[in-house]
C-alpha positions in Angstrom: -84.1 13.4 -1.4 -83.4 11.8 2.0 -80.4 9.8 3.5 -79.9 7.5 6.5 -77.0 6.5 8.2 -76.9 3.4 10.9 -74.9 3.8 13.8 -73.4 2.3 17.0 -72.5 3.3 20.2 -71.6 0.2 21.9 -74.5 -2.1 22.2 -76.3 0.7 21.2 -77.7 1.1 17.7 -80.4 3.8 15.8 -80.9 4.9 12.7 -80.2 8.8 11.8 -81.6 11.5 9.4 -78.7 13.1 7.4 -79.5 16.8 8.5 -75.7 17.9 7.6 -74.1 18.9 10.1 -76.0 16.9 11.8 -77.2 12.9 12.3 -81.2 13.3 13.4 -82.1 10.4 15.7 -85.5 8.6 14.9 -87.2 6.7 17.1 -88.4 3.3 17.4 -85.9 1.5 15.2 -82.5 0.6 15.3 -81.7 -0.6 11.4 -83.1 -0.1 8.1 -84.4 -3.0 8.0 -86.8 -2.5 10.2 -87.1 1.2 9.4 -88.2 -0.6 5.9 -90.2 -3.4 6.9 -92.8 -1.5 8.8 -92.6 1.0 5.9 -94.1 -2.1 3.8 -96.8 -3.3 6.7 -98.2 -0.1 7.1 -98.6 0.7 3.5 -96.5 4.2 3.8 -93.4 5.4 1.9 -90.8 5.3 3.2 -90.2 8.8 3.5 -93.5 9.5 5.0 -92.0 7.3 7.6 -88.8 8.8 8.4 -91.1 12.4 8.6 -92.8 10.3 11.6 -89.8 9.1 13.4 -87.5 11.9 13.5 -87.4 12.5 17.5 -85.3 16.1 17.4 -82.2 14.3 19.2 -78.9 15.5 17.0 -75.5 14.2 16.7 -72.5 15.6 15.0 -71.8 13.8 12.1 -68.6 15.6 11.8 -67.1 14.0 14.8 -68.7 10.4 14.1 -67.2 10.3 10.4 -63.7 11.2 11.3 -63.9 9.0 14.0 -64.1 11.3 17.0 -67.2 10.2 18.7 -68.2 6.9 20.8 -70.4 6.6 17.6 -69.3 4.5 15.1 -70.7 4.4 11.2 -72.2 1.2 10.4 -72.9 -0.1 7.0 -76.3 2.0 6.0 -77.7 -2.0 5.4 -77.4 -5.2 7.1 -79.7 -8.3 7.8 -80.4 -8.0 11.6 -80.8 -11.6 11.6 -78.7 -13.5 9.4 -75.8 -11.8 7.1 -75.9 -14.7 4.9 -79.6 -13.4 4.0 -77.9 -10.6 2.3 -77.0 -11.4 -1.4 -74.4 -9.4 -2.8 -74.4 -9.2 -6.6 -73.6 -7.0 -9.7 -74.0 -6.2 -13.4 -71.3 -5.5 -15.3 -70.4 -3.9 -19.1 -73.2 -1.5 -18.1 -71.3 1.9 -19.0 -71.3 4.0 -22.4 -67.9 5.1 -21.2 -66.0 1.6 -21.8 -66.8 2.2 -25.1 -64.5 5.0 -25.8 -62.1 2.3 -25.2 -63.8 -0.2 -27.8 -64.6 2.2 -30.5 -63.4 -0.7 -32.7 -66.6 -2.8 -32.1 -68.2 -0.6 -34.1 -67.1 -1.5 -37.4 -64.6 -4.7 -36.1 -67.7 -8.1 -37.5 -68.8 -11.3 -34.4 -65.9 -13.1 -35.7 -63.3 -10.1 -34.8 -65.2 -9.4 -30.8 -64.3 -11.2 -27.9 -67.3 -12.7 -25.7 -67.3 -9.4 -23.3 -67.1 -7.0 -26.3 -70.3 -9.0 -27.7 -72.5 -8.8 -24.8 -71.7 -5.1 -24.1 -72.3 -4.5 -27.7 -76.2 -6.4 -27.1 -76.7 -4.3 -24.3 -76.1 -1.4 -26.0 -78.6 -2.4 -28.9 -80.9 -3.9 -26.4 -80.6 -2.8 -23.2 -83.3 0.3 -23.0 -86.9 -1.7 -23.9 -89.7 0.7 -24.7 -91.9 0.5 -21.8 -94.1 -3.2 -21.3 -90.9 -5.1 -23.3 -87.7 -7.3 -21.9 -84.2 -6.2 -23.0 -81.4 -8.3 -23.6 -79.9 -9.8 -19.9 -77.0 -7.8 -18.8 -73.7 -9.6 -17.8 -74.4 -10.3 -13.7 -72.1 -12.1 -11.4 -72.4 -13.3 -7.7 -69.5 -11.4 -5.3 -71.1 -13.0 -1.9 -73.1 -12.8 1.0 -73.4 -10.0 3.7 -70.8 -11.3 5.3 -68.0 -9.9 2.8 -69.5 -5.8 2.9 -67.8 -3.7 4.7 -68.3 0.1 5.4 -66.9 3.5 5.8 -63.4 3.2 7.1 -63.2 -0.6 7.2 -60.3 -2.3 4.8 -60.9 -4.1 1.9 -58.5 -7.1 1.8 -56.1 -8.8 -0.6 -56.1 -12.5 0.3 -52.8 -14.2 0.4 -54.2 -16.3 -2.5 -55.1 -13.1 -5.0 -53.5 -11.5 -7.7 -54.9 -7.7 -7.0 -57.3 -5.7 -5.5 -58.7 -2.7 -6.9 -61.6 -0.7 -6.8 -64.2 -0.3 -8.6 -66.2 3.1 -7.9 -70.0 2.6 -8.4 -73.9 3.0 -7.5 -75.4 0.0 -5.3 -79.0 -0.8 -5.3 -80.5 -1.8 -1.7 -83.6 -4.3 -2.0 -85.6 -5.8 0.2 -88.1 -8.9 -0.4 -91.6 -8.4 1.3 -93.7 -11.5 2.6 -95.0 -11.9 -0.6 -91.7 -12.2 -2.4 -92.4 -8.2 -4.1 -89.0 -6.8 -4.2 -88.7 -3.3 -2.9 -85.4 -1.0 -3.7 -85.6 0.7 -0.2 -82.6 3.4 -2.1 -79.2 3.9 -3.0 -75.5 3.9 -1.7 -71.8 4.6 -2.8 -70.3 1.7 -3.0 -66.3 0.5 -4.1 -67.5 -2.8 -6.1 -63.4 -4.0 -5.4 -62.1 -6.6 -7.6 -59.0 -8.9 -8.3 -58.3 -7.4 -12.0 -54.9 -8.8 -12.1 -56.5 -12.5 -11.9 -59.6 -11.5 -14.1 -57.4 -10.2 -17.1 -55.6 -13.7 -18.1 -58.9 -14.9 -18.6 -62.2 -13.7 -18.6 -63.9 -16.8 -17.5 -62.0 -15.8 -13.9 -64.9 -13.1 -13.5 -66.8 -15.3 -11.3 -63.3 -16.0 -9.3 -62.5 -12.6 -9.5 -65.4 -11.3 -7.6 -65.7 -13.3 -4.8 -63.7 -10.7 -2.7 -64.4 -8.6 0.0 -66.2 -4.9 -1.0 -67.9 -1.7 0.9 -71.2 0.5 0.7 -72.1 3.7 2.4 -71.8 5.6 4.5 -75.1 6.6 4.1 -78.5 5.3 2.3 -80.1 8.0 -0.3 -84.3 7.0 -0.7 -84.9 7.7 -3.8 -82.2 9.8 -5.3 -82.3 11.1 -9.5 -80.2 8.3 -11.2 -80.4 9.9 -14.0 -77.0 11.4 -14.9 -74.6 11.0 -11.3 -71.5 12.8 -11.5 -68.8 11.4 -9.0 -64.6 11.3 -8.6 -62.6 8.3 -7.3 -59.1 9.0 -5.5 -56.7 7.0 -4.3 -54.0 8.3 -1.9 -50.8 7.1 -0.5 -49.0 7.7 2.3 -51.1 10.9 2.5 -50.5 12.2 -1.3 -52.8 11.8 -3.7 -51.9 8.8 -6.0 -54.6 8.9 -8.8 -58.0 10.3 -9.2 -60.7 10.4 -12.2 -63.8 12.4 -12.8 -66.9 10.0 -13.1 -70.5 9.2 -14.5 -72.9 6.8 -13.7 -76.7 6.6 -14.2 -78.9 5.6 -16.4 -77.8 8.2 -19.3 -74.9 6.9 -18.8 -75.7 3.5 -19.4 -76.3 1.2 -22.1 -78.7 -0.6 -19.4 -81.8 0.8 -17.5 -82.3 0.8 -14.0 -85.5 -1.4 -14.8 -83.7 -3.8 -17.5 -81.0 -4.8 -15.1 -83.7 -5.1 -12.0 -85.7 -7.0 -14.4 -82.9 -9.7 -15.3 -82.0 -9.9 -11.8 -85.7 -10.1 -9.8 -87.1 -12.6 -12.8 -84.7 -15.3 -10.5 -86.9 -17.1 -7.9 -84.5 -17.6 -6.0 -84.1 -13.7 -6.0 -87.1 -13.0 -4.2 -87.4 -15.4 -1.7 -89.5 -13.1 1.8 -87.2 -11.1 3.9 -84.1 -11.4 2.3 -81.6 -8.1 1.6 -79.8 -7.8 -1.7 -77.0 -5.1 -2.3 -76.3 -5.1 -6.3 -73.8 -2.6 -7.9 -74.8 -1.4 -11.2 -71.7 -1.0 -13.0 -68.3 1.4 -13.2 -67.2 3.7 -16.0 -62.9 3.5 -15.1 -61.0 1.7 -12.5 -57.2 2.9 -12.0 -55.8 -1.0 -13.6 -57.0 0.2 -16.6 -54.7 3.5 -16.2 -51.6 0.8 -15.0 -52.1 1.9 -11.3 -51.4 -0.9 -9.1 -52.8 -0.9 -5.7 -50.3 -1.4 -2.3 -51.4 -1.7 1.4 -52.4 0.9 3.6 -53.2 3.0 0.1 -56.6 4.7 0.7 -59.9 4.7 -1.9 -61.8 7.4 -1.7 -65.6 7.7 -3.8 -68.1 10.4 -3.6 -71.0 10.9 -6.0 -73.0 14.1 -6.2 -76.5 14.0 -4.1 -74.9 11.0 -2.4 -74.0 12.0 0.4 -70.7 12.1 1.8 -67.6 10.5 0.4 -66.8 6.3 0.9 -63.3 6.0 2.3 -62.1 2.5 2.4 -57.9 1.8 3.0 -56.3 -1.8 1.3 -54.8 -4.5 3.2 -53.0 -6.9 1.7 -52.9 -10.1 3.6 -49.3 -11.5 4.4 -47.3 -14.9 3.7 -48.7 -17.4 0.4 -52.3 -19.4 0.1 -52.9 -21.6 2.4 -53.3 -25.0 1.6 -57.2 -25.9 2.4 -57.4 -29.9 4.0 -60.7 -31.6 3.1 -61.6 -34.0 6.6 -63.9 -36.7 5.1 -66.7 -38.1 8.0 
């Protein structure tokens, strides 16, 4: 499995193949978006194109990852022309691990189940359809466009109007729509979907607003990774000491929805198949520190890693000071 990063040195951008402990520069391309477009137009696999573009120029990955190099890690995907043409979304109630806290769903009647629990059970029953069949739609939510995405080392923000901010350790799929409206999965990356759980907890109808927050990806984009059962770790650090950690699992074997079913119900919408658009879609989390009573504070660091997906994604938390601003609308 190949893994790519995007890096920049002042005004110079490159795509590089991860060959630990080095980054191998690819020639003739400055973004993974353009590399994927070239693979589509040339009718070849992305892996083959990567091999053709390897230059022999190597950089020290340790120095770049730790911030000791003039080269800076960028997001593992972006739209070179317009960040607004990258749709960021996600799928919830997907992981079987969450069922351990919902044992009563197997014995209670529908009148005793929350709407979220009903949707989770529908996913368990119909989220992995047989070949050629369409399964139960998963919960779907909108997060924003490419302007909300943050890379490795960048802060995730709790705005002044928010009640909270908490990590959601996930894998995200990265997709490009070709000129004929056909979606292509470029690869997958470690993600921190990051949400306002206090706001959502008050009422599940707050879910939509709780999701419109910054979120992160990276640092690496894995090309055609194994997404059966993927083990990972999520950690929180405060003042240099570990505050909380948990071993986590994701992947199709750990989920009640298949990847094919998630993709079917995302790309069935015509507006999600607009030529040239990028999509970043978070597949769901199996554990949250919020569920263990943890409340993150300013400057806490969130770290997420998954086996096979490269180096860990780290993001500090930034809590905006002050109270929510009053927005004034000016009539024309």
